[in-house]
C-alpha positions in Angstrom: 93.9 152.5 47.4 94.0 149.2 45.4 95.1 149.6 41.8 93.9 147.4 38.9 96.5 145.9 36.7 95.5 144.4 33.3 98.0 141.8 32.1 97.4 141.3 28.4 98.3 137.7 27.6 99.7 137.5 24.0 101.4 134.0 24.2 99.6 131.8 21.7 101.6 128.7 22.5 99.1 126.0 23.0 101.6 123.1 23.0 101.8 120.4 25.6 105.1 122.0 26.8 103.3 125.3 27.5 100.6 123.6 29.4 103.1 122.2 31.9 103.6 125.8 33.2 101.4 128.7 34.3 100.6 131.0 31.3 102.8 134.1 30.9 100.1 136.3 32.4 100.1 134.3 35.5 103.9 134.4 35.6 103.7 138.2 35.5 101.1 138.3 38.2 103.2 136.1 40.4 106.2 138.3 39.8 104.4 141.5 41.0 101.9 140.2 43.7 104.5 139.6 46.2 105.6 143.3 45.9 102.1 144.8 45.6 99.6 142.3 47.2 97.0 144.9 47.5 96.7 145.5 43.7 94.1 143.6 41.8 95.4 141.6 38.8 93.4 140.3 35.9 94.8 138.4 33.0 93.1 139.2 29.7 93.7 136.5 27.0 94.0 138.9 24.1 95.4 136.2 22.0 91.9 134.7 22.1 90.3 138.0 21.4 89.5 138.9 25.0 90.1 142.6 25.6 89.2 145.1 28.3 86.1 147.2 27.4 87.5 150.7 27.5 91.0 151.8 28.8 89.5 152.7 32.2 89.0 149.0 32.9 92.4 149.1 34.6 94.8 151.7 36.1 97.9 150.1 34.5 98.7 147.7 31.7 101.4 145.0 30.9 101.7 143.3 27.7 103.4 139.8 27.9 105.8 138.0 25.6 104.7 135.7 22.8 106.1 133.3 20.1 103.9 135.3 17.7 105.4 138.0 15.7 104.2 141.6 16.0 104.0 141.4 12.0 101.6 138.5 12.0 98.3 139.5 10.1 96.1 138.4 13.0 93.0 140.1 14.2 93.9 140.1 17.8 97.3 141.8 17.1 95.5 144.5 15.1 93.1 145.1 18.0 96.1 145.1 20.5 97.8 147.8 18.4 94.7 149.9 18.4 94.6 149.6 22.3 98.3 150.6 22.5 97.6 153.7 20.5 94.7 154.6 22.8 96.6 153.9 26.0 99.5 156.0 24.6 97.2 158.9 23.7 95.7 159.0 27.2 99.0 158.4 28.9 97.9 155.3 30.8 100.9 153.6 32.2 102.0 150.6 30.0 104.8 148.1 30.4 105.9 145.9 27.5 107.8 142.7 27.9 109.4 141.1 24.9 106.5 140.8 22.3 105.0 143.7 24.3 108.1 145.8 24.0 108.2 145.2 20.2 104.5 145.7 19.8 104.7 149.1 21.5 107.7 150.2 19.5 106.1 149.1 16.2 102.6 150.5 16.8 104.0 153.9 17.8 106.2 154.4 14.8 109.3 152.3 15.4 110.7 149.3 13.5 110.9 145.6 14.4 113.1 143.1 12.4 114.7 139.8 12.7 117.7 139.7 15.0 120.8 140.2 12.8 122.6 137.8 15.1 119.8 135.1 15.0 118.2 133.6 18.0 119.0 134.8 21.5 118.2 132.3 24.4 119.3 132.2 28.0 120.7 135.1 29.9 120.9 138.6 28.4 122.6 141.7 29.8 121.2 145.1 29.5 123.6 147.9 30.0 121.7 151.0 31.0 122.8 154.4 29.7 120.0 156.2 31.4 118.6 156.0 34.9 114.9 156.8 35.4 113.7 157.7 38.8 111.7 154.5 39.1 114.7 152.3 38.3 115.7 151.7 42.0 117.7 150.3 43.4 119.7 151.1 40.3 122.3 148.8 38.7 124.1 149.8 35.5 123.8 146.3 34.1 121.0 143.8 34.6 120.7 140.2 33.6 117.3 138.8 32.5 116.1 135.7 30.7 115.8 136.1 26.8 114.0 134.1 24.1 113.6 136.1 20.9 114.5 136.1 17.2 113.1 139.6 16.4 114.0 142.9 18.1 113.4 146.7 17.9 115.8 148.1 15.4 114.3 151.7 15.5 112.7 153.4 18.4 109.4 155.2 17.9 109.4 159.0 17.9 109.6 160.4 21.4 111.1 157.3 22.9 114.2 157.4 25.1 116.6 154.7 25.0 117.3 153.3 28.4 119.8 150.5 27.5 120.9 147.5 25.5 124.0 145.6 24.4 125.8 144.9 21.1 123.4 142.0 20.2 120.2 144.0 21.0 121.0 147.7 21.1 117.4 148.8 21.8 116.6 146.5 24.7 114.8 148.9 26.9 113.0 152.2 26.3 110.6 154.7 27.9 108.2 157.3 26.5 107.4 160.0 28.9 106.3 158.7 32.3 103.8 156.3 31.0 105.7 153.7 28.9 108.4 151.4 30.1 109.7 148.3 28.2 112.2 145.5 28.0 113.0 143.0 25.3 113.4 140.4 28.0 111.6 138.3 30.6 111.7 139.2 34.2 108.8 136.9 34.8 110.5 133.7 33.7 111.9 131.3 36.3 115.1 129.3 36.1 113.1 126.0 35.9 111.0 127.4 33.0 114.0 128.6 31.0 115.9 125.4 31.5 112.8 123.4 30.2 112.3 125.8 27.4 115.9 125.3 26.4 115.4 121.5 26.4 112.2 121.9 24.4 114.0 124.0 21.7 116.9 121.5 21.5 116.9 120.3 17.9 114.8 123.2 16.8 117.3 125.9 17.1 121.0 125.9 16.0 123.1 123.8 18.4 125.3 126.8 19.2 122.3 128.7 20.6 121.3 125.8 22.8 124.8 125.3 24.1 125.2 129.0 24.8 121.9 129.0 26.7 122.9 126.0 28.8 126.3 127.7 29.6 124.9 131.0 30.7 121.9 129.6 32.6 124.3 128.9 35.5 124.2 132.7 36.1 121.3 134.1 38.2 118.8 136.3 36.5 117.6 139.6 38.1 113.8 139.4 37.4 113.0 140.3 41.1 114.9 143.6 40.7 113.2 144.4 37.4 109.9 143.7 39.2 110.8 146.4 41.7 111.3 148.8 38.8 108.0 147.9 37.3 105.9 148.6 40.5 107.8 151.8 41.1 107.1 152.8 37.5 103.4 152.3 38.1 103.5 154.1 41.5 105.2 157.2 39.9 102.9 157.2 36.8 99.9 157.4 39.1 101.1 160.4 41.1 
């Protein structure tokens, strides 16, 4: 049976740089479509006020990353938070990536604040302290691309910490069998992250740019995290 995945596009970057690449919703679709080509994917531009009508519009939801802050007093963010509460109450499977991870945490009673260590850009390693059944094949540490200056500093009630590191202790969490999140970006490609680093050169501290360029020589493991995402949905639907 074909499943319907709603990808909620939250990136409101309308710059010339952003227009050179597929939007983040399409990046997520490309990440998953090779693993589950029979699923039906639709990108909803929630940052433009485009939302599904009713939670039964899809079988599973993914919230993308965004340069916006989850604290921004924007109508679409308020509407997104209402949708998160509705999905959580109905236990509809939901994946949060970066901004999505933070939005889920904040909406459900957690806390999101500025990174104490400043910007993180480049490769970030999550060290997992728990292994959920959908995290297969399992690895104790996983590298993904990062670009964030806020993070979850307190998990919401009922959340189970999956992993993190010293810079970002709450990098991944789950709630029951219906919420799965990461602070990072499995959908980013090496070319995109290199171009983003060049774009941010001169806008972020030099040591952040230098550190990103140094660790971008390491491969990220977005394809493995994509396996975890599709297995998460498969198990949530059983």
